C-alpha positions as CSV (number, residue, x, y, z in Angstrom):
1,K,-13.6,-10.1,-16.4
2,P,-11.0,-8.3,-18.5
3,E,-12.0,-5.0,-16.9
4,V,-10.5,-6.1,-13.6
5,G,-7.2,-7.0,-15.3
6,H,-7.0,-3.6,-17.0
7,S,-7.8,-1.8,-13.8
8,I,-5.0,-3.6,-11.9
9,A,-2.5,-3.0,-14.8
10,R,-3.4,0.7,-14.7
11,K,-3.0,0.9,-10.9
12,T,0.4,-0.9,-11.1
13,T,1.6,1.4,-13.9
14,G,0.5,4.4,-11.9
15,C,2.4,3.2,-8.9
16,V,5.6,2.6,-11.0
17,Y,5.2,6.1,-12.7
18,A,4.7,7.8,-9.3
19,T,7.8,6.1,-7.9
20,T,9.8,7.0,-10.9
21,V,8.8,10.6,-10.5
22,E,9.8,10.7,-6.9
23,E,13.2,9.2,-7.6
24,L,13.8,11.8,-10.4
25,Q,12.9,14.6,-8.0
26,H,15.2,13.3,-5.4
27,D,18.0,13.1,-7.9
28,I,17.3,16.7,-9.0
29,I,17.4,17.8,-5.4
30,K,20.8,16.2,-5.0
């Protein structure tokens, strides 16, 4: 089922994006 693959890819991208945003915010605070 291709749908499952796309869903996992989106979740992974979302996690990576969220982590990047948090790191950027920490850098700004510093």
